[in-house]
BAGU-7559 format. One record per residue (C-alpha): x, y, z; residue in one letter. Coordinates in pm, 1 decimal, always signed. Example, Ala and Ser with C-alpha at 12.3 -4.5 7.8 and 13.67 -1.06 7.14 Angstrom:
2
(site (+1230.0,-450.0,+780.0),"a"),
(site (+1367.0,-106.0,+714.0),"s"),
REM end
This chain:
392
(site (-4924.1,-6350.5,-4399.7),"m"),
(site (-4639.0,-6632.3,-4329.7),"a"),
(site (-4434.6,-6704.4,-4566.4),"a"),
(site (-4463.4,-7020.9,-4747.9),"t"),
(site (-4154.5,-7283.9,-4768.5),"r"),
(site (-3981.2,-7391.0,-5035.9),"l"),
(site (-3953.7,-7729.0,-5042.9),"p"),
(site (-3628.2,-7881.4,-5106.2),"g"),
(site (-3390.9,-7575.4,-5015.9),"t"),
(site (-3115.5,-7707.5,-4827.0),"p"),
(site (-3046.4,-7914.3,-5120.9),"r"),
(site (-3117.5,-7618.4,-5310.4),"l"),
(site (-2826.7,-7461.1,-5124.4),"l"),
(site (-2579.2,-7755.9,-5121.0),"r"),
(site (-2584.4,-7777.7,-5490.0),"a"),
(site (-2479.6,-7440.1,-5547.5),"l"),
(site (-2238.8,-7433.7,-5299.9),"n"),
(site (-2109.6,-7760.1,-5376.9),"d"),
(site (-2089.0,-7608.9,-5799.9),"r"),
(site (-1945.9,-7249.5,-5664.0),"a"),
(site (-1667.9,-7500.9,-5470.3),"a"),
(site (-1592.4,-7687.4,-5837.5),"l"),
(site (-1574.5,-7345.9,-5950.4),"e"),
(site (-1333.8,-7205.0,-5788.6),"l"),
(site (-1124.3,-7530.5,-5819.2),"l"),
(site (-1146.0,-7533.6,-6154.1),"l"),
(site (-999.5,-7133.8,-6215.6),"t"),
(site (-857.8,-7110.5,-5882.7),"r"),
(site (-710.9,-7474.0,-5759.8),"g"),
(site (-585.2,-7676.8,-5556.7),"p"),
(site (-746.9,-7554.5,-5230.2),"l"),
(site (-804.6,-7592.0,-4886.0),"t"),
(site (-1064.9,-7636.2,-4698.7),"r"),
(site (-1059.5,-7347.6,-4545.7),"a"),
(site (-925.6,-7126.3,-4892.6),"q"),
(site (-1233.2,-7247.1,-4981.1),"l"),
(site (-1457.4,-7136.7,-4682.3),"g"),
(site (-1318.1,-6824.6,-4716.7),"e"),
(site (-1425.2,-6817.7,-5076.3),"m"),
(site (-1722.2,-6930.8,-5103.9),"t"),
(site (-1860.6,-6750.3,-4725.8),"g"),
(site (-1882.7,-7094.4,-4576.7),"l"),
(site (-1824.4,-7213.5,-4221.1),"s"),
(site (-1550.1,-7454.8,-4131.4),"k"),
(site (-1821.3,-7703.0,-4054.5),"v"),
(site (-1989.1,-7664.9,-4350.1),"t"),
(site (-1680.4,-7631.5,-4678.4),"a"),
(site (-1579.8,-7979.4,-4457.7),"s"),
(site (-1894.7,-8133.4,-4531.9),"q"),
(site (-1896.7,-8004.1,-4867.5),"l"),
(site (-1531.7,-8098.4,-4964.0),"v"),
(site (-1676.0,-8477.4,-4845.0),"e"),
(site (-1952.5,-8508.0,-5004.7),"r"),
(site (-1715.0,-8380.9,-5374.0),"l"),
(site (-1450.6,-8614.9,-5241.3),"e"),
(site (-1708.5,-8925.7,-5166.9),"e"),
(site (-1875.3,-8878.6,-5539.1),"r"),
(site (-1494.9,-8888.8,-5758.1),"g"),
(site (-1574.2,-8479.2,-5799.4),"l"),
(site (-1233.2,-8398.7,-5612.8),"v"),
(site (-962.4,-8554.5,-5468.7),"r"),
(site (-654.4,-8477.8,-5263.0),"r"),
(site (-349.9,-8340.3,-5472.5),"v"),
(site (-80.8,-8263.5,-5181.7),"g"),
(site (+9.0,-8024.4,-4868.1),"e"),
(site (-22.7,-7661.5,-4781.1),"q"),
(site (+227.0,-7637.4,-4474.0),"a"),
(site (+115.4,-7400.4,-4216.2),"g"),
(site (+125.3,-7292.6,-3868.0),"g"),
(site (+107.2,-7541.4,-3599.9),"r"),
(site (-39.4,-7860.8,-3653.3),"g"),
(site (-87.2,-8120.4,-3964.5),"p"),
(site (-71.7,-7956.3,-4316.3),"n"),
(site (-421.2,-7860.2,-4498.8),"a"),
(site (-471.6,-8080.5,-4716.6),"q"),
(site (-501.4,-7972.4,-5117.6),"l"),
(site (-801.6,-8093.5,-5362.1),"y"),
(site (-833.8,-8010.7,-5720.5),"a"),
(site (-1117.9,-8134.7,-5984.7),"v"),
(site (-1078.2,-8498.9,-6062.4),"t"),
(site (-974.6,-8477.7,-6435.1),"p"),
(site (-1097.1,-8805.7,-6509.5),"g"),
(site (-1410.0,-8754.1,-6332.4),"s"),
(site (-1592.8,-8699.2,-6696.7),"a"),
(site (-1464.9,-8684.4,-7086.3),"h"),
(site (-1542.9,-8478.4,-7373.5),"v"),
(site (-1521.4,-8463.4,-7741.1),"i"),
(site (-1516.1,-8165.8,-7980.4),"g"),
(site (-1469.4,-8247.6,-8342.8),"v"),
(site (-1394.7,-8010.7,-8611.8),"e"),
(site (-1597.7,-8136.4,-8945.1),"v"),
(site (-1446.5,-7951.8,-9310.2),"g"),
(site (-1440.3,-8073.4,-9667.9),"p"),
(site (-1131.8,-8254.3,-9610.3),"d"),
(site (-1069.7,-8388.0,-9309.2),"r"),
(site (-1186.2,-8396.3,-8989.1),"v"),
(site (-1004.8,-8325.6,-8611.8),"i"),
(site (-1134.9,-8505.7,-8279.4),"a"),
(site (-1008.4,-8396.7,-7939.6),"s"),
(site (-1097.9,-8527.7,-7587.5),"c"),
(site (-1085.1,-8372.6,-7320.7),"a"),
(site (-1086.4,-8398.0,-6887.7),"d"),
(site (-1399.5,-8180.4,-6715.6),"i"),
(site (-1027.5,-7941.6,-6647.9),"t"),
(site (-1086.9,-7842.1,-7002.6),"g"),
(site (-723.7,-8036.3,-7063.8),"a"),
(site (-652.2,-8179.3,-7474.4),"i"),
(site (-514.6,-8426.6,-7334.4),"i"),
(site (-595.7,-8649.6,-7700.3),"g"),
(site (-571.0,-8581.7,-8088.1),"r"),
(site (-677.1,-8738.4,-8426.6),"v"),
(site (-702.1,-8616.3,-8726.1),"e"),
(site (-895.5,-8768.3,-9057.5),"h"),
(site (-950.3,-8718.6,-9377.0),"s"),
(site (-1230.7,-8739.3,-9550.5),"t"),
(site (-1142.7,-8716.8,-9920.1),"k"),
(site (-1155.4,-9105.1,-9999.6),"d"),
(site (-1497.7,-9224.8,-9775.4),"t"),
(site (-1882.0,-9124.1,-9804.1),"d"),
(site (-1937.1,-9227.1,-9499.9),"d"),
(site (-1980.3,-8993.5,-9285.7),"p"),
(site (-2055.6,-9186.7,-8916.1),"v"),
(site (-1810.2,-9472.0,-8986.0),"g"),
(site (-1591.0,-9162.1,-9007.3),"v"),
(site (-1713.3,-8975.0,-8678.9),"v"),
(site (-1720.6,-9298.4,-8541.1),"h"),
(site (-1337.4,-9378.6,-8566.7),"s"),
(site (-1236.9,-9031.1,-8462.5),"a"),
(site (-1434.5,-9036.8,-8175.5),"v"),
(site (-1276.9,-9385.4,-8024.1),"i"),
(site (-965.1,-9305.5,-8124.8),"q"),
(site (-916.7,-8956.1,-7982.8),"a"),
(site (-1118.4,-9119.1,-7677.2),"a"),
(site (-870.6,-9398.2,-7679.1),"g"),
(site (-567.0,-9160.0,-7729.3),"r"),
(site (-593.9,-8952.6,-7424.6),"a"),
(site (-639.6,-9289.5,-7208.8),"g"),
(site (-1016.5,-9209.3,-7134.5),"a"),
(site (-1296.7,-9513.1,-7149.9),"d"),
(site (-1578.5,-9394.6,-7365.8),"m"),
(site (-1807.1,-9491.8,-7075.1),"s"),
(site (-1659.0,-9123.1,-6923.7),"s"),
(site (-1730.1,-8927.4,-7240.3),"v"),
(site (-1993.9,-8777.8,-7135.8),"r"),
(site (-2080.4,-8553.1,-7506.8),"r"),
(site (-1973.9,-8508.7,-7849.7),"v"),
(site (-2006.4,-8196.6,-8052.9),"v"),
(site (-1941.0,-8139.8,-8411.7),"l"),
(site (-1865.0,-7823.1,-8465.2),"g"),
(site (-1953.2,-7793.1,-8899.6),"t"),
(site (-2040.9,-7607.1,-9279.3),"p"),
(site (-2368.0,-7507.7,-9294.7),"g"),
(site (-2738.9,-7476.3,-9169.9),"l"),
(site (-2762.5,-7660.3,-8823.1),"v"),
(site (-3199.3,-7658.2,-8717.8),"d"),
(site (-3220.5,-7518.7,-8389.8),"p"),
(site (-3499.1,-7657.0,-8278.4),"e"),
(site (-3376.0,-8062.3,-8388.0),"s"),
(site (-3066.5,-7996.8,-8419.1),"g"),
(site (-3033.2,-8167.4,-8715.9),"e"),
(site (-2834.9,-8028.5,-9054.1),"i"),
(site (-3092.5,-7905.1,-9290.2),"s"),
(site (-2796.1,-7786.7,-9544.8),"f"),
(site (-2433.6,-7837.8,-9605.5),"a"),
(site (-2267.4,-7680.5,-9921.9),"y"),
(site (-1988.7,-7832.0,-9861.3),"d"),
(site (-2118.9,-8148.0,-9721.1),"l"),
(site (-2291.3,-8278.9,-9956.5),"p"),
(site (-2311.8,-8652.3,-9758.8),"r"),
(site (-2374.6,-8496.8,-9465.1),"w"),
(site (-2793.6,-8538.8,-9386.1),"h"),
(site (-3116.2,-8460.2,-9197.1),"r"),
(site (-3067.7,-8824.6,-8969.7),"g"),
(site (-2736.3,-8825.6,-8924.6),"l"),
(site (-2770.3,-8705.7,-8591.2),"l"),
(site (-2931.4,-9016.1,-8452.3),"d"),
(site (-2731.1,-9172.7,-8722.4),"d"),
(site (-2475.8,-9098.8,-8488.0),"l"),
(site (-2634.2,-9097.0,-8122.6),"r"),
(site (-2715.9,-9492.0,-8240.0),"r"),
(site (-2335.3,-9622.2,-8361.9),"d"),
(site (-2190.4,-9381.1,-8027.9),"l"),
(site (-2493.4,-9452.0,-7759.1),"n"),
(site (-2358.6,-9105.6,-7639.0),"i"),
(site (-2529.5,-8737.6,-7668.8),"p"),
(site (-2417.4,-8579.0,-7956.0),"v"),
(site (-2509.3,-8241.2,-8113.5),"s"),
(site (-2435.6,-8010.7,-8429.5),"f"),
(site (-2300.6,-7664.1,-8388.2),"g"),
(site (-2230.1,-7401.4,-8724.5),"n"),
(site (-1834.1,-7397.2,-8724.4),"d"),
(site (-1825.6,-7077.8,-8714.6),"v"),
(site (-2088.1,-6998.7,-8451.5),"n"),
(site (-1818.2,-7256.1,-8260.5),"m"),
(site (-1512.7,-7053.8,-8374.5),"a"),
(site (-1708.1,-6760.0,-8206.7),"a"),
(site (-1721.1,-6940.3,-7879.2),"v"),
(site (-1360.9,-6992.2,-7862.7),"a"),
(site (-1313.1,-6602.5,-7939.0),"e"),
(site (-1552.2,-6553.1,-7657.0),"a"),
(site (-1390.4,-6807.6,-7380.4),"h"),
(site (-1033.3,-6719.5,-7483.4),"n"),
(site (-988.8,-6501.4,-7704.6),"g"),
(site (-1046.3,-6134.5,-7898.6),"a"),
(site (-1375.3,-6151.7,-7723.1),"a"),
(site (-1304.0,-6267.0,-7388.5),"e"),
(site (-1490.5,-6080.2,-7104.9),"g"),
(site (-1745.9,-5940.9,-7452.0),"v"),
(site (-2055.3,-5990.5,-7357.1),"k"),
(site (-2191.2,-5870.3,-7734.6),"d"),
(site (-1988.2,-5887.7,-8023.6),"f"),
(site (-1996.5,-5998.8,-8386.5),"v"),
(site (-1756.6,-6216.4,-8548.8),"m"),
(site (-1699.8,-6219.7,-8903.6),"i"),
(site (-1593.4,-6568.2,-9032.0),"w"),
(site (-1377.7,-6446.6,-9384.8),"v"),
(site (-1223.6,-6769.8,-9559.0),"d"),
(site (-1238.7,-7012.4,-9853.1),"r"),
(site (-1646.7,-6938.8,-9747.3),"g"),
(site (-1807.6,-6581.3,-9556.9),"v"),
(site (-2001.3,-6598.7,-9220.5),"g"),
(site (-2112.6,-6471.2,-8958.1),"l"),
(site (-2142.3,-6547.9,-8561.2),"a"),
(site (-2382.1,-6316.9,-8328.8),"t"),
(site (-2327.5,-6314.3,-7921.1),"m"),
(site (-2590.1,-6107.3,-7770.1),"i"),
(site (-2632.0,-6103.5,-7408.5),"n"),
(site (-2353.2,-6392.9,-7455.4),"g"),
(site (-2519.4,-6643.4,-7583.5),"k"),
(site (-2552.9,-6736.6,-7998.5),"l"),
(site (-2771.4,-6582.2,-8183.1),"h"),
(site (-2948.4,-6901.3,-8464.8),"q"),
(site (-3233.6,-6764.0,-8608.7),"g"),
(site (-3526.8,-6981.2,-8658.2),"v"),
(site (-3434.0,-7145.8,-8929.0),"s"),
(site (-3032.7,-7140.7,-8796.2),"g"),
(site (-2906.6,-6940.5,-9053.4),"a"),
(site (-2876.1,-6680.8,-8877.1),"a"),
(site (-2536.6,-6563.5,-9013.8),"g"),
(site (-2504.0,-6660.1,-9347.2),"e"),
(site (-2352.6,-6312.0,-9462.9),"i"),
(site (-2250.4,-6497.5,-9804.0),"g"),
(site (-2580.9,-6418.0,-9924.7),"w"),
(site (-2636.9,-6072.3,-9812.3),"l"),
(site (-2673.1,-5828.7,-10062.2),"p"),
(site (-2386.8,-5538.4,-10147.1),"v"),
(site (-2303.4,-5308.3,-10374.4),"p"),
(site (-2031.7,-5421.3,-10620.9),"g"),
(site (-2220.4,-5777.7,-10663.7),"a"),
(site (-2450.0,-5895.8,-10828.2),"e"),
(site (-2763.3,-6050.4,-10619.8),"v"),
(site (-2798.1,-6442.3,-10730.2),"p"),
(site (-3143.6,-6555.5,-10788.2),"r"),
(site (-3225.5,-6929.4,-10730.3),"n"),
(site (-2958.7,-6975.6,-10409.9),"v"),
(site (-3028.9,-7355.0,-10367.9),"t"),
(site (-2892.4,-7447.1,-10678.9),"r"),
(site (-2515.8,-7569.5,-10688.8),"r"),
(site (-2290.7,-7332.5,-10798.0),"g"),
(site (-2479.9,-7009.7,-10716.3),"v"),
(site (-2270.6,-6771.9,-10437.9),"r"),
(site (-2417.1,-6468.5,-10298.4),"g"),
(site (-2349.0,-6159.6,-10326.2),"s"),
(site (-2112.0,-6098.5,-10029.3),"f"),
(site (-1922.5,-6399.9,-10102.8),"q"),
(site (-1831.5,-6293.9,-10444.7),"t"),
(site (-1702.1,-5977.5,-10294.6),"l"),
(site (-1478.9,-6083.2,-10002.5),"v"),
(site (-1433.0,-6506.5,-10105.2),"g"),
(site (-1122.5,-6671.0,-10105.7),"a"),
(site (-1106.1,-6672.1,-10497.5),"d"),
(site (-1147.4,-6277.5,-10492.5),"t"),
(site (-888.2,-6203.2,-10280.3),"v"),
(site (-680.8,-6425.0,-10478.6),"k"),
(site (-775.8,-6267.1,-10814.8),"a"),
(site (-761.8,-5873.7,-10640.1),"v"),
(site (-475.0,-5968.4,-10483.2),"g"),
(site (-265.6,-6085.2,-10845.4),"k"),
(site (-380.0,-5730.6,-10982.5),"q"),
(site (-157.5,-5566.3,-10678.4),"h"),
(site (+137.6,-5795.0,-10762.9),"g"),
(site (+5.4,-6037.1,-10461.4),"f"),
(site (+36.9,-6398.9,-10537.7),"r"),
(site (-27.5,-6703.6,-10305.7),"g"),
(site (-150.9,-7075.8,-10334.0),"a"),
(site (-484.8,-6944.5,-10061.7),"e"),
(site (-615.0,-6652.6,-9987.0),"g"),
(site (-475.3,-6605.5,-9688.6),"a"),
(site (-148.9,-6595.7,-9830.5),"d"),
(site (-196.9,-6384.3,-10012.4),"v"),
(site (-312.9,-6123.4,-9741.0),"v"),
(site (+36.7,-6268.9,-9560.6),"r"),
(site (+185.7,-6128.4,-9860.9),"a"),
(site (+99.5,-5783.8,-9859.4),"a"),
(site (+79.4,-5723.0,-9478.9),"v"),
(site (+485.2,-5839.0,-9463.4),"a"),
(site (+513.0,-5615.3,-9773.1),"a"),
(site (+458.8,-5279.4,-9605.2),"g"),
(site (+361.0,-4983.1,-9701.3),"p"),
(site (+374.2,-5170.8,-10119.1),"a"),
(site (+99.2,-5424.8,-9975.6),"g"),
(site (-100.7,-5121.7,-9853.8),"e"),
(site (-350.6,-5026.9,-10184.6),"p"),
(site (-453.6,-5442.8,-10206.8),"f"),
(site (-554.7,-5367.4,-9778.2),"l"),
(site (-758.5,-5072.3,-9835.8),"d"),
(site (-928.9,-5253.0,-10097.5),"e"),
(site (-981.1,-5588.3,-9955.0),"l"),
(site (-1098.9,-5343.0,-9620.4),"a"),
(site (-1339.2,-5158.2,-9829.3),"g"),
(site (-1513.0,-5519.6,-9954.3),"r"),
(site (-1486.9,-5648.7,-9545.6),"l"),
(site (-1665.5,-5295.5,-9440.5),"a"),
(site (-1949.8,-5329.9,-9660.7),"l"),
(site (-2074.8,-5660.6,-9511.0),"g"),
(site (-1936.9,-5533.8,-9127.9),"v"),
(site (-2132.3,-5205.1,-9150.5),"a"),
(site (-2445.3,-5336.4,-9296.8),"s"),
(site (-2458.2,-5620.0,-8988.9),"i"),
(site (-2328.8,-5344.8,-8744.4),"c"),
(site (-2613.5,-5100.6,-8833.2),"v"),
(site (-2864.0,-5309.3,-8675.5),"v"),
(site (-2707.7,-5447.7,-8418.1),"l"),
(site (-2478.6,-5176.3,-8302.1),"d"),
(site (-2216.9,-5423.1,-8167.8),"p"),
(site (-1848.6,-5316.8,-7930.3),"p"),
(site (-1684.4,-5557.5,-8113.4),"l"),
(site (-1591.0,-5710.0,-8416.2),"v"),
(site (-1409.5,-5976.2,-8446.9),"v"),
(site (-1223.7,-6101.3,-8785.2),"l"),
(site (-1154.7,-6466.9,-8790.7),"s"),
(site (-1060.1,-6749.8,-9015.3),"g"),
(site (-795.9,-6764.3,-9256.9),"e"),
(site (-785.5,-6463.7,-9457.4),"i"),
(site (-928.2,-6246.9,-9158.9),"g"),
(site (-629.8,-6350.8,-8942.0),"q"),
(site (-398.4,-6305.9,-9218.5),"a"),
(site (-472.9,-5917.2,-9247.4),"g"),
(site (-411.2,-5859.0,-8886.0),"g"),
(site (-439.6,-5539.0,-8718.7),"t"),
(site (-341.1,-5411.5,-9048.1),"e"),
(site (-657.5,-5539.0,-9254.3),"l"),
(site (-931.4,-5448.1,-8905.1),"a"),
(site (-773.1,-5176.2,-8811.0),"s"),
(site (-861.8,-5052.0,-9231.7),"r"),
(site (-1200.5,-5217.5,-9197.8),"v"),
(site (-1240.5,-5020.4,-8861.0),"e"),
(site (-1202.6,-4663.5,-9078.0),"r"),
(site (-1435.9,-4783.0,-9284.8),"e"),
(site (-1720.2,-4857.8,-9118.3),"v"),
(site (-1698.3,-4512.8,-8926.7),"a"),
(site (-1671.2,-4385.8,-9243.9),"a"),
(site (-1945.4,-4498.9,-9438.3),"m"),
(site (-2211.1,-4573.2,-9114.3),"t"),
(site (-2277.2,-4359.7,-8767.3),"l"),
(site (-2155.8,-4654.7,-8557.6),"v"),
(site (-1832.2,-4726.3,-8400.8),"t"),
(site (-1746.3,-5075.7,-8355.6),"p"),
(site (-1407.1,-5178.7,-8270.5),"k"),
(site (-1242.2,-5427.2,-8511.4),"v"),
(site (-985.7,-5653.7,-8431.3),"v"),
(site (-849.7,-5981.2,-8549.1),"p"),
(site (-910.8,-6312.7,-8452.1),"g"),
(site (-668.9,-6477.4,-8200.8),"q"),
(site (-741.5,-6800.8,-8167.1),"v"),
(site (-558.5,-6920.1,-8419.7),"a"),
(site (-587.4,-7299.2,-8457.5),"v"),
(site (-777.4,-7521.3,-8462.5),"e"),
(site (-1090.1,-7221.3,-8348.0),"p"),
(site (-1411.0,-7463.3,-8435.0),"v"),
(site (-1273.0,-7771.4,-8273.1),"m"),
(site (-1184.1,-7541.2,-7967.3),"h"),
(site (-1492.7,-7390.9,-7959.9),"g"),
(site (-1683.9,-7712.3,-7944.3),"a"),
(site (-1481.4,-7857.7,-7693.1),"l"),
(site (-1597.2,-7550.7,-7470.9),"r"),
(site (-1980.3,-7638.7,-7570.2),"t"),
(site (-1962.9,-8025.5,-7498.4),"a"),
(site (-1764.4,-7900.6,-7142.0),"l"),
(site (-2017.6,-7633.8,-7072.3),"d"),
(site (-2318.8,-7845.3,-7106.3),"a"),
(site (-2119.1,-8179.3,-6917.4),"v"),
(site (-2016.4,-7929.8,-6595.3),"r"),
(site (-2374.6,-7855.4,-6600.1),"d"),
(site (-2444.5,-8238.2,-6609.6),"e"),
(site (-2186.4,-8351.7,-6384.4),"v"),
(site (-2188.1,-8020.4,-6098.5),"f"),
(site (-2547.5,-7990.2,-6125.9),"g"),
(site (-2635.9,-8317.7,-5996.3),"s"),
(site (-2350.8,-8313.6,-5722.4),"t"),
(site (-2627.0,-8355.2,-5384.1),"t"),
(site (-2744.6,-8656.6,-5609.3),"g"),
REM end
């Protein structure tokens, strides 16, 4: 029986080769045509045609020369940074941070706005996005996507915010409002999930396909990465571990009522951390300040760190006996403030009370992890769009 010929195969191969070359230029560039041919396994002729094709589409450009043996110097090529831009936005109860990056991932513009004195979320986001692009020198026509990392639940089906306790003015319908206002693709991502994306890309979980990240800050949250993909659940509520029932804390009822806090939240949230720290002689304006003071105190801070680790381990153990991940990342201001002193204690506690023994480490993306994760999410999507359409 004769093999069936697949239509469009040469076009598909060109697209795959183009994508591979662009990825190499991003990670290993600048490169010559010959180097691209060697790394992709393409012939010199095919590699030259590939570069010409990408250059014509404005995706690569000549950036210099490489001296060689006899004959003229070889041209060096790199991805054209301004071929596309993305904007990542971190939304919090008090401020909005927006950063603009070019397609190489370099951040070239950043702004920060207070949200305390406004009841217009569209206006706040609009201003931040436009100003971030302006500071980057990027025309809005080159901005291909905006991703916002926000507290609360993001519906996986619609992409809408379905519940945001800290952002009462953020509501269903806001996503469409933002898309109409900016006239470019806009998407929401849960803030803890966005921070986990940052840790996976360039942090404590780099190169790890399966891990969980526990966010310990004013609130408590969980991000779960399975085979390199975020698990969000059917309603987007996967990871809302502040509501996890745990020993030592009352289990609430009528949880959607304002002011009601979850069981695990009452055990390890920032207010509790400050209260427990005070009992041990450590004070601070924020929970993270208390933890940093205890770590700096050396042996005198160990009883407090032991108690905090025991509280955290109740939630971490509950998660790990279900998912059995190889790695747990402690993030958020409190999780990072504890560093390895807190992480190692949580690791020992979990191993002592369960049959699982995950490695527990502090997060490494200390500065604006939500914004960096939103940028990375936007970049991945836009690179798929731009690099995947190179054969036009």
